[in-house]
N, C-alpha and C positions, 0 to 999 in steps of 0.2 A: 313782412315787410324786408326787403333786401336792403343790406348796408353797403355804402361806398367801400372802397378799399382803404380811404383815410379814416372813414369812421370804424372800420374793423380793427386797423391798427391802433387806433386811440383807445379802444375798448380793451384790445389785447394787452396794451402796455398798463393799463389800468387794473386789468385783472392779474397779470404777472407781478405786479408790485403787491398786491394784496395776498397772492398766494405765497409769495417769498416771505411775507410777514407772518403768515400761517405756518410756513415750513420752520421758521426758526422758534415759533411758540411751540412746536411739538418735538422740537430738539435735532431738526436736521443741522448739520455742522458742515459748512462748504465754503471754499473760496468763492470770491465774486465771479458771478456768471455773466459775460457779454453776449447778449442775446442778438441775432441779426436774421432779418427776414430776406430770403434770397429765392431767386427763379428755380423751378423746378430742374433746368438743365445745369445750373450751378450745383444745386445738391446732388446731382447725379455725379459730377465731377468729383466733388469732395468726396462723396462716398466710396468711390471706385478709386481714386489717387490715395486715399486714406489721410490726406491733409488738403488744406486749402490751396497751398503752394507747394509742389513737390517737384524732385527731378524729372525731367521729361524721359519718357521711355516708350517704345512703341506697344509693349505688353498693356500698359494702362489704357490705350485706345481699344485694344481687343475686348478687355473688360468692360469698357464704357459701351461698346456695339452690344455685347451680350447682355448688359443691364437694360438696354434700350428695348430689345426683344423681348426680354421677360416682362418688362412693363406692357408692353404691347399686348401681351398675352394675359395681363392681368394678374401675374404671378409675384410680383415683387414692387412694393411701393415703399418709398422712403419717407418717413414723417420728420426725421430729425437726425442730425448728426452732432455729437458732442465731443469735444476734445478736452480732457483733462488738464489742468495747469493752474496757474494763480495769474492772472485769472483764467478760469475755463471759458471756452468758445463754444457756444450753443447756436445751431444753425436751424432754422425753421423754414418751411416751404411758403411763399408768400400766397400761393394759390389754393392752400389748405382752407378749410373752414376755421370760423373763429372758435368753434367748439373743439375741433381737432388741434390746432395751435394752442388752445388753453390747457388740454390734457397734454400736450407735449412739453409746455413750459413745466407743469409739475413733475414730468418724468425726468426732464433734465436735471432738475434739482435733485432727485434721487440719485443720479449717475454721480453728480457733484459731492455728494455727501458721501458716497461710496468710494470715490477715487481719494479724496482727502484722507479717509479713515481706514481704508484697507491697507494690511501690513506691505503686500507685494506691490500696490500702486505707491505708496509711500517710498518703500525702498528705491523702487527705480526712478521715482521723481527725485530722490536724493542724489543719485547718481547723474542722471540726464538733465536735471534742472526742471523747471516748471513753465518753460516757455517755448514749447516745441513748435508753435507755429511761426514764430519769429525765426526759431534755429533752423526749421526745415527751409524757410524762405532763404535764408542766408546759403545753406547749402545749394539750393536749387540755383541761385545766383551765380556760385562758383562754377557749378556743372556747365551752366550756360556760357560762361567765360571761357570753360575749356573747350567747348564745342566752336567758339570763334578763333581759339587759338590752335587746335589740333584737328578740327574738322568733324562733322557730325558722325561720320562713318566709324573713326576711331573710337570716339566716345561711346557710342552705342554699343560697339562690340565689347568695350570693357563693361559697361552696365550690364550687357547681356549675362557676362560672368558672375558680376556682383550680386545681381538680383536672382540669378540661378541659385546662388549659394545663401540667399537671405535668410533661412530658417537655420543654418548652421552656425550657431552661436552658443557659447558656453554660458548659459545664464546663471550659474553658480559663481561665476568670477566677476570681477568688478568691471564697468565700463571702461574705466581708464586703469589698466593693468600694467605692471611692469614687464619690460622684455625678460627672456630667459637669462639666468646667469651664464656669462660665457665661460666659465671654468667650472670644473668639479672641486668639491670641498676635499681637502687633503684627508686621508683617512687618519683619525687619532689613535694612537697607541692604545692597545687592549689594556683594559685594567685588571683582566684576571690572570696575567701571567705569572709562572711560577718563578722561583729564584733563579733556577738554571737557564730558562729562556730569557729572563731579564739580562742576566750576565753574558749571554750569548750574543745579543744584540749589540753588545759593548765592545766586542772583539775587533781588531783591526780588519778594516774591510766592509764589515757589517754596518758600520756606522754610515759610511759612504752610501752604500746600497739603500739604507733605510731613508737617508736624505733624498735621494734620486726618486724613491717611491713616492715621497710626499711632495714632489713638485707639482705644480698647478698643471692639471691636464685640461685640454679643450673640451667642454661639455657639448654632447651629440645635440642635434637639432632636429626634432624637438627631444627635450629630455624624457618625455613620457608621451603617450597617445594624446594628441590635441584635438578636440571636437570643435573648438572654435576656428572654423575654416576661414572666414572672412578676417578675423583679427590675424591669423598665422600669415595668409597670404600677403596681407597690407603690410606686415613689418618684415617678412623673410622673402617675399618674392624677388628673387635674384635680379631682376632688371626692370621693374616698376619705377616709374619717375614719381616725383613727389606729388603731381595733380593725381597720379592714378592711386597712389596709396590713399590720398584723400577722398576719393570716390568709394573705394572699399570701406573706409571707416565711417562715412555718411550713411552708406547702407547699413552697417553694422549698428550705428547709434539708433536709426529708426526702428530696426529690429528690437533692441532693446527696448524701446519707447512703447512699441505695440504688444509686448508680451503681456502684460498685465491685462489689458483687454482681451487678448486671446484666451488667457489662462483663467480669466473670471467671468466669462461670457454669461453663462447660466445664472450665477450668483448676481452678477451686475444688472443685467436687464431684469431678472426676477425683482431685485430690491427697487430698483427704479419704477416698475409696474406696481409693486405694492404700495409705493408712496404716492405715486400719481391717483391710485384709486383711493387711498384714504385722504389725501389732501382734497380730492375733488369732493368726496362726501362729507366732508367736514366745511367745504367752503359755501358757507348759507348765503353769502353775497351773490352766488351765481345764479343767473334767470333759470327757471326751472327746465324750459325748452332748451337751453344750452347744455344743462346738466345731462338732460337725456340723450341729446346728441352725442355729448362726452362719453356716457357710459356705452352708447353702441358702439362707439369706436374702441373702447376699451375691450367689449366682447370679443371685437374682431381680432385685436391685438393678440388675446389670449387663448383663443381657441387653438385646438390643435390643427396641424396643417390638413387632416382630412376630417371630412364629417359624415354625419349619419353612419351607414354600415361599412365606410371606406376604411382602410387601414394605411396609416402615414407611415413611410420607411425612413423617415426622420423626425428628431424631436423638434418642436418650437421652444427655444431658450426661455421666451415669455412666459409660456404655459406652465412648463416644468419649474422654473424658478420661481414665479408667482405662487403656484400651489404650494411649493416646499416652504417658502417664507411666511405665507398665511398660516400655516400648520406649525410651524416653529412659534411664530407668535402667539398663537391660540394656546399652545401647549406649554410653552416655556417662558414666555412672556417677552417684551420688547427689549428690556435691558440685556437678556440673553441672545436675542437675536442680533442685537449691536455687537457684542463680543463675538459672535459667530462671524458677521460680516468683517471685523477687524482681523481675525486669526485666519480665516479659510480662504482658499482658492477653490475652484471647482473639484479639483481632486478630492480634498478634504470634505467639502459640501455634500458631494454626490455620495461617497462613501460612507459618511457618518449620518446623514438626515435623510437618504431616501431608502426608506425601508420597504418591506414587502408589501405592506398593507397600501401604502401610497402609490407604489408602482403599479399595483392591481386597479386601484381607483383611475390612475391615470391611462391605464390600457397599454402598459409599455409591454415590449416583447423583444426578443433576439430574433432575426431572421436570417435565412441563408439564401444566397442567389447562385445557382448552378445554371450553365447555359443548356444542359440536358433535361434538367428538372425544373425549371422556373425558380420562382420565389416561394418559399415556405416558413413558416414559424418555427424556430429552432428551440424556443424555450422560452419559459417566464421566470426563470431562477432570479431571483433580485441579485444575486453576485455576478451573474452574467450580463444581466442589464446594466449594471453599474460599470463593469468594466468596457461593455459595448460602447456606452457614452463616451468614456473618457480615454479608449484607444486613439482616437484621432488628435487628442490634445498633446500626447507625450511628444516631446520634442519638436514641439511647433508642427506636429503631425508629418515631419520629415524622418527619413530613415537615419539611423544613427552611423554617420561617417566620421571617422577620424584620420588625422595625419598619423602614420605609423611611422614614417622614416623620410629624410631627405638624404639621398645618396650623395656620394663625393662628387658626381658629376652633375647634380642638381637635380636629380630625377626626383619627383614627388610621388611617395609612394601612400594611397589612401586605402583604409581598411574600412569595410563594412561589418559593423557588429551584428551580424545577423540573428547570432543566438539572442541577445537581449531584445533584438527588434521583433524576432518570432516572424520574420518573413523575408523573402528573398526580395531582389529589385527586377524592375520592367527593364531589361538589358537595354532595348533600344533607347528609352529615354535617358538609362544611366549613360550610355555612351556619348549622347548629347551633351550632358553635364560636363563629363570628362573632357570633351572638346572646348566647352566655354572655359573651364579651368585651365586648359593648355594656353588659351589665348592671352591670359593674365600671367600665368607662371613662366610661359617660354621656355620651358624645359619639358622633356617627356613627363607624362603624368601615368600613373597605373592605378588602378582602382581593383582590390579584391573583394569579390562579393560571392553570392549563390545566386542563382535565378529562382524563379516560382517554384520549381520543383526542389529546391535545395541542392542542386548541382554546383559545383565550384566554378567560377569564372574570373578570369583577370582580364580587364578590359585596359586598353592602352591607346593613348591619344595618337593621333596622325598627325604629319606635318601639314599645315595649313595650304 
């Protein structure tokens, strides 16, 4: 018997309330979740933009088209999008089946529990607040006003620069950090002077010289290598107007908000998948046919990206995370699992809890791809596997670029820390980013780096 949309919605609302009651009874602790059923095209927009309302930019349209192509090929289906906060916002697709949306409801509650109790989410929520959807909408409104005041071309050119630098933030700093000190601290007299040196400093002429040396000296900008490029340009860009600084800081704000989702992806998806599986298993009020359909959906979610004799060249975070949490709960207990959820991010989670036995069971390996030799398995050592999984997560997956110097004429010198990065840059792409930065900085921009073979290069901006 097929159900009308209204009947499905009514039953979903009933199952949702009962699943929430069950979730509280087994110890899930989360902020209230506002669920909303939305059309598939809206869900795609939310997933691509990252937020229900966000600053307009052409790059999101490109990603949207890419997502539609992948969906048409059967490669990418979005079941839900959840935004942490107080309240959390959970979006479900109204064309999904009742079984799928029942499973997704339980999955979102797992995400909500993770977001409230994980230390990284908590730290960034404390800095950026817990109302990201409303905040992002206000920022989008200000940017739309800037378009009306200054023209779309000028605003988009600035957003090109800001979004090109989106991952280049210093996540060890506070979101609202103070400016650099304007002057150097005067050097304090040494406490280990001998009696002769002490008397010498008090001779006529030496007192005046000592006083002059302690005069306040202007501090260099930056006083140390600065990796938060968005913050630096927003506050020290020589010719930026206030609305332009606001755009850079808006992009930086969102970058801070998204980082816990990025850095805890495997943990978070695995935790939510563990809990949707457990909640559905213990939800004895669900009809057997709906439960079986939900289990089928679960199996599709947690399977590796490849099947049968094929080998996948990317991990499925649901599959790896779910397998790891199941093993942790089985071997160490649920309370220990909750402690791990609280204290770790993907870096600690993978390094501490993905061992050789589990890596072999999951069929994980490191591969190499060469144009002349094709793709081949490079090893199954668990340490190499761990680092291969984590390598794209360092520094938001972006190269480590720092402001090294701002010269007297305003020239901005950027330095690529290629030794820490372990890689050179694609010079063509790097040159485009240098030009983007030049649009906002409006003085010469230099980037010191190396190419893919380690040869040094200095990229210079050119006049627009």
